Structures are given as structure tokens and as C-alpha cells.
MILUM-859623 format. One record per residue: residue in one letter; chain; x, y, z of N, C-alpha, C in turn. Coordinates in nm, 4 decimals. Each point is the difference from the previous one (the first is absolute). Example, Ala and Ser with C-alpha at 12.3 -4.5 7.8 and 13.67 -1.06 7.14 Angstrom:
BEGIN
('A','A',(1.3190,-0.5690,0.7800),(-0.0890,0.1190,0.0000),(0.0900,0.1200,0.0000))
('S','A',(-0.0350,0.1050,-0.0720),(0.0820,0.1190,0.0060),(-0.0770,0.1090,0.0730))
// end
This chain:
BEGIN
('M','A',(0.6816,-0.5290,0.0300),(-0.0748,-0.1187,-0.0795),(-0.1019,-0.0403,0.1075))
('E','A',(-0.0972,-0.0646,-0.0317),(-0.1214,-0.0331,0.0786),(0.0538,-0.1542,0.0503))
('P','A',(-0.0327,-0.0473,0.1113),(0.0275,-0.1233,0.0471),(-0.0638,-0.0936,-0.0547))
('I','A',(0.0403,-0.1244,-0.0054),(-0.0744,-0.1217,-0.0421),(-0.0296,-0.0823,0.1484))
('F','A',(-0.1079,-0.0290,0.0102),(-0.0578,-0.0713,0.1326),(-0.0186,-0.1462,-0.0296))
('R','A',(0.0521,-0.0872,0.0738),(-0.0217,-0.1263,0.0040),(0.0233,-0.0804,0.1176))
('T','A',(-0.0473,-0.1357,0.0122),(-0.0054,-0.0496,0.1417),(0.1442,-0.0753,-0.0215))
('A','A',(0.0613,-0.0017,0.1173),(0.1424,-0.0735,0.0141),(-0.0024,-0.1421,-0.0227))
('A','A',(0.0973,-0.0533,-0.0533),(0.0276,-0.1511,-0.0012),(0.1113,-0.0395,0.0943))
('A','A',(0.0046,-0.1347,0.0127),(0.1098,-0.0465,0.0760),(0.1455,0.0581,-0.0318))
('D','A',(0.0301,-0.0090,-0.1088),(0.1341,0.0611,-0.0535),(0.0022,0.1268,0.0289))
('D','A',(-0.0813,0.0898,0.0352),(0.0202,0.1500,0.0472),(0.0466,0.0132,0.1370))
('V','A',(-0.0137,-0.1213,0.0725),(0.0320,0.0345,0.1677),(0.1254,0.0666,0.0168))
('P','A',(0.1204,-0.0483,-0.0622),(0.1202,0.0769,0.0455),(-0.0010,0.1602,-0.0332))
('A','A',(-0.0448,0.0232,-0.1086),(-0.0041,0.1274,-0.0360),(-0.1024,0.0853,0.0862))
('L','A',(-0.1055,-0.0784,0.0467),(-0.0947,0.0835,0.0965),(0.0591,0.0128,0.1425))
('V','A',(0.0739,-0.0927,0.0467),(0.0880,0.0111,0.1226),(0.0789,0.1140,-0.0208))
('A','A',(0.0751,0.0232,-0.1067),(0.1131,0.1098,-0.0115),(-0.0736,0.1314,-0.0052))
('L','A',(-0.0982,-0.0129,-0.0765),(-0.0848,0.1354,-0.0180),(-0.0498,0.0448,0.1514))
('V','A',(-0.0693,-0.0836,0.0701),(-0.0542,0.0413,0.1460),(0.1244,0.0403,0.0818))
('E','A',(0.1061,-0.0801,-0.0067),(0.1047,0.0515,0.0989),(0.0559,0.1187,-0.0440))
('S','A',(0.0105,0.0266,-0.1551),(0.0505,0.1430,-0.0252),(-0.0782,0.1092,0.0048))
('A','A',(-0.1332,-0.0249,0.0439),(-0.0881,0.1198,0.0257),(-0.0067,0.0486,0.1584))
('Y','A',(0.0331,-0.1048,0.0865),(-0.0140,0.0066,0.1277),(0.1261,-0.0065,0.0837))
('R','A',(0.0969,-0.0735,-0.0345),(0.1095,-0.0207,0.0890),(0.1330,0.0404,-0.0560))
('G','A',(0.0783,0.0331,0.0904),(0.1549,0.0418,-0.0439),(0.0291,0.1099,-0.0713))
('E','A',(0.1251,0.0197,-0.0386),(0.0159,0.1344,-0.0684),(-0.0548,0.0272,-0.1374))
('A','A',(-0.0280,-0.1133,-0.0772),(-0.0765,0.0166,-0.1223),(-0.1382,0.0630,0.0276))
('S','A',(-0.0706,-0.0452,0.0931),(-0.1299,0.0621,0.0261),(-0.0006,0.1536,0.0337))
('R','A',(0.1035,0.0652,0.0284),(0.0166,0.1359,0.0283),(-0.0260,0.0814,-0.1263))
('A','A',(0.0143,-0.0627,-0.1160),(-0.0156,0.0779,-0.1202),(-0.1421,0.0360,-0.0262))
('G','A',(-0.0928,-0.0689,0.0577),(-0.1387,0.0282,-0.0014),(-0.0481,0.0510,0.1293))
('W','A',(-0.1324,0.0251,0.0159),(-0.0496,0.0373,0.1269),(-0.0761,-0.0857,0.0656))
('T','A',(-0.0082,-0.1275,-0.0258),(-0.0784,-0.0900,0.0824),(0.0971,-0.0699,0.0871))
('T','A',(0.1142,0.0188,0.0082),(0.1095,-0.0562,0.0885),(-0.0628,-0.0373,0.1461))
('E','A',(0.0368,-0.1095,0.0514),(-0.0150,-0.0267,0.1318),(0.1250,-0.0077,0.0801))
('A','A',(0.1104,0.0248,-0.0619),(0.1422,-0.0010,0.0467),(0.0117,0.0640,0.1232))
('D','A',(-0.0704,0.0795,0.0259),(0.0326,0.0823,0.1412),(-0.0678,-0.0599,0.1218))
('L','A',(-0.1030,-0.0949,-0.0302),(-0.0856,-0.0738,0.0967),(0.0472,-0.1469,0.0082))
('L','A',(0.0209,-0.0602,-0.0989),(0.0503,-0.1477,-0.0161),(0.1233,-0.0246,-0.0609))
('D','A',(0.0665,-0.0961,0.0258),(0.1210,-0.0677,-0.0684),(-0.0620,-0.1469,-0.0378))
('G','A',(0.1023,-0.0732,-0.0684),(-0.0357,-0.1359,-0.0188),(-0.0986,0.0066,-0.1249))
('Q','A',(-0.0619,-0.1146,-0.0117),(-0.0812,-0.0334,-0.1444),(-0.1500,0.0762,0.0174))
('R','A',(-0.0666,0.0122,-0.1034),(-0.1163,0.0375,-0.0036),(-0.0868,-0.1237,-0.0416))
('T','A',(0.0402,-0.0828,-0.0723),(-0.0494,-0.1182,-0.0504),(0.0912,-0.0982,-0.0251))
('D','A',(-0.0209,-0.1102,-0.0520),(0.0743,-0.1024,-0.0446),(-0.0571,-0.1011,-0.1069))
('P','A',(0.0526,-0.0724,-0.0749),(-0.0420,-0.0825,-0.1137),(-0.1170,-0.0806,0.0548))
('E','A',(-0.0004,-0.0627,0.1109),(-0.1127,-0.0836,0.0429),(-0.1467,0.0869,0.0145))
('A','A',(0.0215,0.1160,0.0606),(-0.1226,0.0792,0.0184),(-0.0400,0.0577,-0.1392))
('V','A',(0.0534,0.0340,-0.0833),(-0.0342,0.0359,-0.1323),(-0.0557,-0.1142,-0.0709))
('A','A',(0.0645,-0.1233,0.0016),(-0.0516,-0.0992,-0.0777),(-0.1393,-0.0642,0.0727))
('A','A',(0.0012,0.0344,0.1282),(-0.1445,-0.0561,0.0543),(-0.0981,0.0830,-0.0588))
('V','A',(0.0205,0.1273,0.0032),(-0.0963,0.0961,-0.0742),(-0.0418,-0.0425,-0.1385))
('V','A',(0.1071,-0.0186,-0.1004),(-0.0049,-0.0560,-0.1152),(-0.0977,-0.1206,-0.0395))
('H','A',(0.0265,-0.0975,0.1040),(-0.0838,-0.1398,-0.0173),(-0.1184,0.0153,0.0832))
('D','A',(-0.0288,0.0769,0.0703),(-0.1254,-0.0112,0.0835),(-0.1102,0.0490,-0.0810))
('P','A',(-0.1065,-0.0813,-0.0152),(-0.1222,0.0257,-0.0814),(-0.0804,0.1003,0.0296))
('R','A',(0.0038,0.0389,0.1262),(-0.0681,0.1427,0.0466),(0.0674,0.1217,-0.0114))
('S','A',(0.1163,0.0045,-0.0591),(0.0961,0.1034,-0.0071),(0.0583,0.0195,-0.1492))
('V','A',(0.0293,0.1202,-0.0307),(0.0585,0.0413,-0.1253),(0.1364,0.0865,0.0182))
('M','A',(0.0919,-0.0307,-0.0523),(0.0969,0.1020,0.0003),(0.0178,0.0760,-0.1261))
('L','A',(-0.0412,0.1291,0.0056),(-0.0277,0.0694,-0.1185),(0.1387,0.0649,-0.0182))
('V','A',(0.0358,-0.0124,-0.1407),(0.1421,0.0767,-0.0197),(-0.0213,0.0947,-0.1251))
('A','A',(0.0785,0.1062,0.0086),(0.0033,0.1016,-0.1105),(0.1442,-0.0068,-0.0753))
('E','A',(-0.0153,-0.0082,-0.1328),(0.1152,0.0012,-0.0755),(0.0063,0.1286,-0.0634))
('T','A',(0.1196,0.0593,-0.0116),(0.0163,0.1468,-0.0804),(0.1272,-0.0432,-0.0864))
('D','A',(-0.0145,0.0160,-0.1345),(0.1094,-0.0109,-0.1000),(0.0570,-0.1474,0.0426))
('G','A',(-0.0872,-0.1026,0.0061),(0.0707,-0.1376,0.0155),(0.0517,-0.0257,0.1458))
('A','A',(0.0025,0.1036,0.0878),(0.0495,-0.0349,0.1489),(-0.1032,0.0105,0.0867))
('L','A',(0.0147,-0.1092,0.0900),(-0.1045,0.0040,0.1225),(0.0446,0.1161,0.0873))
('T','A',(-0.0984,0.0901,0.0135),(0.0206,0.1376,0.0686),(-0.0948,0.0191,0.1297))
('A','A',(-0.0925,-0.0881,0.0040),(-0.0841,0.0155,0.1250),(-0.0838,-0.1383,0.0191))
('C','A',(-0.0607,-0.0203,0.1295),(-0.0646,-0.1128,0.0283),(-0.0943,0.0423,0.1382))
('C','A',(-0.0980,-0.0847,-0.0042),(-0.0809,0.0081,0.1239),(-0.0673,-0.1393,0.0320))
('Q','A',(-0.0269,-0.0483,0.1031),(-0.0819,-0.1328,0.0485),(-0.1452,0.0593,0.0206))
('L','A',(-0.0967,-0.0748,-0.0714),(-0.1262,0.0101,0.0391),(-0.0538,-0.1336,0.0415))
('E','A',(-0.0895,0.0003,0.1140),(-0.0517,-0.1221,0.0529),(-0.1644,0.0200,0.0049))
('D','A',(-0.0504,-0.0970,-0.0203),(-0.1479,-0.0130,0.0178),(-0.0392,-0.0365,0.1330))
('R','A',(-0.0365,0.0797,0.0874),(-0.0380,-0.0265,0.1478),(-0.1577,0.0085,0.0098))
('G','A',(-0.0698,-0.0469,-0.1096),(-0.1669,-0.0084,0.0243),(-0.0529,0.1388,0.0274))
('G','A',(-0.0349,0.0781,-0.1153),(-0.0768,0.1241,0.0312),(0.0847,0.1125,-0.0107))
('H','A',(0.1440,-0.0180,0.0332),(0.0983,0.1023,-0.0216),(0.1296,-0.0735,-0.0422))
('A','A',(0.0846,0.0928,-0.0559),(0.1253,-0.0385,-0.0450),(0.1011,0.0365,0.0796))
('Y','A',(0.1195,-0.0530,0.0159),(0.0988,0.0445,0.0718),(0.1265,0.0355,-0.1019))
('F','A',(0.0692,0.1125,0.0207),(0.0907,0.0606,-0.0851),(0.1256,0.0011,0.0695))
('G','A',(0.0917,-0.0577,-0.0549),(0.1365,-0.0105,0.0802),(0.1323,-0.0173,-0.1015))
('M','A',(0.1081,-0.0158,0.0735),(0.1268,-0.0214,-0.0778),(0.0110,0.0974,-0.1354))
('F','A',(-0.0502,0.1228,0.0330),(0.0181,0.0960,-0.1292),(0.1343,0.0683,0.0004))
('A','A',(0.0430,-0.0160,-0.1195),(0.1516,0.0373,-0.0299),(0.0029,0.0920,-0.1157))
('V','A',(0.0574,0.1020,0.0058),(0.0314,0.0660,-0.1561),(0.1400,0.0267,0.0080))
('S','A',(0.0852,-0.0456,-0.1157),(0.1368,0.0263,0.0015),(0.0300,0.1419,0.0342))
('P','A',(0.1128,0.0094,0.0829),(0.0306,0.1431,0.0360),(0.0192,0.1016,-0.0969))
('S','A',(0.0638,-0.0556,-0.1253),(0.0228,0.1065,-0.1158),(-0.1271,0.0257,-0.0609))
('Q','A',(-0.1201,-0.0591,0.0237),(-0.1321,0.0269,-0.0672),(-0.0843,0.0860,0.0823))
('Q','A',(0.0427,0.0105,0.1464),(-0.0935,0.0682,0.0845),(-0.0060,0.1442,-0.0280))
('G','A',(-0.1160,0.0443,0.0301),(-0.0356,0.1525,-0.0208),(-0.0598,0.0308,-0.1185))
('G','A',(-0.0180,-0.1006,-0.1039),(-0.0481,0.0380,-0.1412),(-0.1401,-0.0385,-0.0184))
('G','A',(-0.0629,-0.0627,0.0879),(-0.1256,-0.0276,0.0010),(-0.0350,-0.1581,-0.0240))
('L','A',(0.1100,-0.0796,-0.0090),(-0.0096,-0.1447,-0.0160),(-0.0902,-0.0557,0.1173))
('G','A',(0.0376,0.0350,0.1153),(-0.0688,-0.0659,0.1140),(-0.1390,0.0492,0.0119))
('R','A',(-0.0386,0.1149,-0.0437),(-0.1503,0.0226,-0.0118),(-0.0635,-0.0861,-0.0932))
('R','A',(0.0523,-0.0370,-0.1314),(-0.0384,-0.0811,-0.0829),(-0.0288,-0.1546,0.0339))
('V','A',(0.1212,-0.0292,0.0865),(-0.0066,-0.1362,0.0524),(-0.1067,-0.0320,0.1115))
('L','A',(-0.0225,0.1226,0.0693),(-0.1132,-0.0186,0.1030),(-0.1251,0.0061,-0.0643))
('A','A',(-0.0408,0.0744,-0.1064),(-0.1140,0.0111,-0.0690),(-0.0286,-0.1248,-0.0716))
('E','A',(0.0875,-0.0709,-0.0459),(-0.0131,-0.1273,-0.0667),(-0.0316,-0.1072,0.0994))
('A','A',(0.0804,0.0016,0.1113),(-0.0265,-0.0930,0.1034),(-0.1564,0.0033,0.0640))
('E','A',(-0.0428,0.1209,-0.0003),(-0.1510,0.0264,0.0546),(-0.0904,-0.0450,-0.1124))
('R','A',(0.0297,0.0250,-0.1239),(-0.0925,-0.0392,-0.1170),(-0.0071,-0.1595,0.0093))
('R','A',(0.1221,-0.0595,0.0270),(-0.0051,-0.1521,-0.0335),(-0.0740,-0.0493,0.1285))
('A','A',(0.0473,0.0400,0.1250),(-0.1018,-0.0404,0.1126),(-0.1316,0.0093,-0.0195))
('R','A',(-0.0522,0.1054,-0.0538),(-0.1492,0.0146,-0.0250),(-0.0541,-0.1050,-0.0949))
('E','A',(0.0723,-0.0086,-0.1119),(-0.0470,-0.0758,-0.1130),(0.0232,-0.1452,0.0358))
('R','A',(0.1040,-0.0322,0.0653),(0.0377,-0.1528,0.0056),(-0.0731,-0.0549,0.1152))
('W','A',(-0.0172,0.0684,0.1112),(-0.0577,-0.0386,0.1260),(-0.1172,0.0518,0.0459))
('G','A',(-0.0487,0.1141,-0.0702),(-0.1056,0.0798,0.0474),(0.0230,0.0501,0.1225))
('A','A',(0.1232,0.0512,0.0338),(0.0392,0.0539,0.1217),(-0.0774,0.1262,0.0260))
('A','A',(-0.0427,0.0241,0.1127),(-0.0703,0.1353,0.0287),(0.0984,0.1026,0.0639))
('E','A',(0.1091,-0.0419,0.0525),(0.1088,0.0752,0.0409),(0.1371,-0.0648,0.0006))
('M','A',(0.0905,0.0758,0.0084),(0.1491,-0.0194,0.0099),(0.0351,0.0359,0.1341))
('R','A',(0.0767,-0.1046,0.0480),(0.0655,0.0285,0.1396),(0.1456,-0.0108,-0.0215))
('M','A',(0.0894,0.0670,0.0962),(0.1427,-0.0352,-0.0098),(0.0390,0.0563,0.1450))
('T','A',(0.1164,-0.0557,0.0385),(0.0599,0.0484,0.1133),(0.1290,0.0690,-0.0200))
('V','A',(0.0459,0.1116,0.0648),(0.1023,0.0830,-0.0249),(0.0642,0.0416,0.1348))
('I','A',(0.1465,-0.0111,0.0068),(0.0617,0.0213,0.1290),(-0.0452,0.1634,0.0313))
('S','A',(-0.0487,0.0195,0.1082),(-0.0679,0.1232,0.0466),(0.1056,0.0944,-0.0050))
('Q','A',(0.1308,-0.0114,0.0186),(0.1017,0.1009,0.0044),(0.0290,0.0398,-0.1623))
('R','A',(-0.0632,-0.0479,-0.0937),(0.0130,0.0384,-0.1344),(-0.1009,0.1065,-0.0444))
('E','A',(0.0073,0.1000,0.0628),(-0.0920,0.1149,-0.0100),(-0.0125,0.0459,-0.1560))
('D','A',(0.1191,0.0013,-0.0524),(0.0145,0.0500,-0.1406),(-0.0854,-0.0963,-0.1151))
('L','A',(0.0207,-0.1346,0.0430),(-0.0579,-0.1008,-0.0661),(-0.1540,-0.0023,0.0123))
('I','A',(-0.0458,0.0160,0.1138),(-0.1179,0.0007,0.0553),(-0.0909,0.1179,-0.0747))
('A','A',(0.0695,0.1052,0.0146),(-0.0517,0.1260,-0.0814),(-0.0316,-0.0265,-0.1431))
('W','A',(0.1154,-0.0860,-0.0477),(-0.0480,-0.0047,-0.1607),(-0.1151,-0.0915,-0.0228))
('Y','A',(-0.0220,-0.1017,0.1033),(-0.1095,-0.0710,-0.0372),(-0.1271,0.0695,0.0346))
('V','A',(-0.0044,0.0753,0.1310),(-0.1194,0.0929,0.0149),(-0.0277,0.0841,-0.1194))
('R','A',(0.0936,0.0540,-0.0736),(-0.0322,0.0793,-0.1374),(-0.0374,-0.0848,-0.0984))
('R','A',(-0.0108,-0.1281,0.0078),(-0.0654,-0.0814,-0.0970),(-0.1216,-0.0656,0.0402))
('G','A',(-0.0588,0.0557,0.1203),(-0.1279,-0.0408,0.0405),(-0.0160,-0.1055,0.1279))
('Y','A',(0.1208,-0.0359,0.0415),(0.0051,-0.0920,0.1213),(-0.0206,0.0731,0.1200))
('T','A',(-0.0704,-0.0542,0.0837),(-0.0133,0.0411,0.1420),(0.0720,-0.0554,0.1084))
('R','A',(0.0479,0.0789,0.0887),(0.0702,-0.0550,0.1176),(-0.1021,-0.0465,0.1071))
('T','A',(0.0035,-0.1157,0.0391),(-0.1050,-0.0635,0.0894),(0.0335,0.0255,0.1416))
('G','A',(0.1395,0.0223,0.0327),(0.0439,-0.0004,0.1429),(0.0057,-0.1219,0.0478))
('E','A',(-0.0349,-0.1186,-0.0673),(0.0131,-0.1419,0.0536),(0.1499,-0.0280,-0.0212))
('T','A',(0.0662,-0.0628,0.1011),(0.1286,-0.0292,-0.0259),(0.0321,-0.1516,0.0459))
('S','A',(0.1114,-0.0474,-0.0540),(0.0422,-0.1415,0.0330),(0.1308,0.0042,0.0137))
('P','A',(0.0633,-0.1032,0.0992),(0.1523,0.0198,0.0404),(0.0891,-0.0366,-0.1426))
('F','A',(0.1139,0.0534,0.0311),(0.1020,-0.0318,-0.1059),(0.0585,-0.1408,0.0483))
('P','A',(0.0376,-0.1024,-0.0809),(0.0418,-0.1248,0.0546),(0.1549,0.0142,0.0384))
('Y','A',(0.0175,0.0585,0.0893),(0.1251,-0.0022,0.0585),(0.0569,-0.1304,0.0499))
('G','A',(0.1295,-0.0318,-0.0375),(0.0617,-0.1345,0.0225),(-0.0170,-0.0897,-0.1282))
('D','A',(-0.0696,0.0327,-0.0886),(-0.0152,-0.0769,-0.1338),(0.0760,0.0772,-0.1062))
('E','A',(0.1138,-0.0633,-0.0257),(0.0876,0.0732,-0.0808),(-0.0249,0.0137,-0.1364))
('R','A',(-0.1287,-0.0846,-0.0467),(-0.0214,0.0030,-0.1427),(-0.0721,0.1118,-0.0193))
('F','A',(-0.0378,0.0970,0.0755),(-0.0489,0.1269,-0.0075),(0.0983,0.1310,0.0117))
('G','A',(0.1186,-0.0386,0.0341),(0.0973,0.1029,0.0282),(0.0449,-0.0040,0.1405))
('L','A',(0.1072,0.0990,0.0228),(0.0660,0.0100,0.1212),(-0.0547,0.1317,0.0408))
('P','A',(-0.0805,0.0320,0.0940),(-0.0341,0.1470,0.0417),(0.1152,0.0561,0.0548))
('K','A',(-0.0043,0.1472,-0.0151),(0.0971,0.0832,0.0409),(-0.0771,0.0758,0.1267))
('R','A',(-0.1061,-0.0155,0.0195),(-0.0788,0.0548,0.1110),(-0.1062,-0.0864,0.0504))
('D','A',(-0.0301,0.0341,0.1293),(-0.1036,-0.0989,0.0666),(-0.1380,0.0645,0.0059))
('D','A',(-0.0375,0.0748,-0.0893),(-0.1496,0.0424,0.0155),(-0.0673,-0.0169,-0.1297))
('L','A',(0.0498,-0.0924,-0.0955),(-0.0636,-0.0200,-0.1339),(-0.1313,-0.0780,0.0243))
('V','A',(-0.1020,0.0596,-0.0790),(-0.1456,-0.0753,-0.0160),(-0.0385,0.0247,-0.1418))
('F','A',(-0.1087,-0.0943,-0.0226),(-0.0723,0.0261,-0.1293),(-0.1295,0.0725,0.0107))
('E','A',(-0.0328,0.0859,-0.0936),(-0.1364,0.0478,0.0168),(-0.0703,-0.0391,-0.1318))
('L','A',(-0.1205,-0.0217,0.0235),(-0.1037,-0.0553,-0.0824),(-0.0450,0.1176,-0.1019))
('L','A',(0.0252,0.0071,-0.1375),(-0.0699,0.0914,-0.0825),(-0.0928,-0.0675,-0.0797))
('V','A',(-0.1204,0.0540,-0.0318),(-0.1009,-0.0489,-0.0606),(-0.0693,0.1062,-0.1307))
('K','A',(-0.0369,-0.0619,-0.1059),(-0.0511,0.0663,-0.0894),(-0.1261,-0.0741,-0.0741))
('K','A',(-0.1320,0.0725,0.0061),(-0.1075,-0.0510,-0.0658),(0.0330,-0.0147,-0.1641))
('L','A',(-0.0229,-0.1056,-0.0508),(0.0097,-0.0295,-0.1584),(-0.1247,0.0161,-0.0819))
('R','A',(-0.1159,0.0110,0.0683),(-0.1068,0.0149,-0.0704),(-0.1212,0.0736,0.0798))
// end
């Protein structure tokens, strides 16, 4: 069944936190391929961070529902000339079936139409080669530009290694 896309509301926050956590952390995340459980323990996000996106007038939390259940989400943020893509999660039980591709395409469409964004940018942990390759297959370019992982800030997780960095990926939207 095709997903229904909509903008998240405040009452979606608990379900969104659960979705993001299930896709990236803990044993439940190992059912899908996007897990970061080998790189990080702890939380991936929290209700305050998700609510901040939902309420920020420059951001949109896009959600996908399948058969009435919230199955995917992503953050879009207008950064003037480009859009930022983040907090992307697909339910582990739904991964590998094309839902992620559809969410990404819808996010790109909305960024172009809503803000006139010329490009989409995102940061991905550079050690996530499989995930980076997935984005590259969808037209994103590795820039080689990195930024440090926020070690010591438990809001972003508890690193299991000391070499984590984020790499900037970019895609032209028009």
C-alpha cells in the first residue's frame, strides 16, 4: 500500500520518538539495516528535540503512514537556498521495500516546492558506508567535508568508538 504523507503534529511526538529510536538504537533496530547499534548506545533523539522540529516555523517533520500506522519520518529545515534533511527513520519492519526511497523523494519535492530549495544537504556518520552508498545511489554527492561528532553530549548517544565524524552529503534539486 502507498504511504500517506502529512506534516507531523504535536500529538505525534511520542510515536515519532519511538520510531526514530526503533530504527537506530538497541536490539529492535537490528531487524532493519539502518541500525547504529554497533556505533552508539543511548538515545538517538528525545521528545524535546522532536517537538522542537514540529514547532519550528522553519522546519517540517514529514511523516508517512501506511495502513494507518506511522511508518517513516524525516525532518526538513529551510536554511535559505538549501534544505537540510535529518532525523530520517523507517520502521525496521518496513525497511528494504522502497518506503525510504518514497519518503526521500517526497522530502525533496516538498523542499523544492515549499522553499524553492536549490539543493538538499544532510550529514551522515562517515562510518555508515552502507547508508552513504544508499544516498549516493539516489543522487547525493559525498563532499568530503566533515564535522565532529558531539562527544560528551548524551542527547546524541553514547559512542562505542572514538573516531566518529559526520560527512556532508549534497544533492542538487533543480
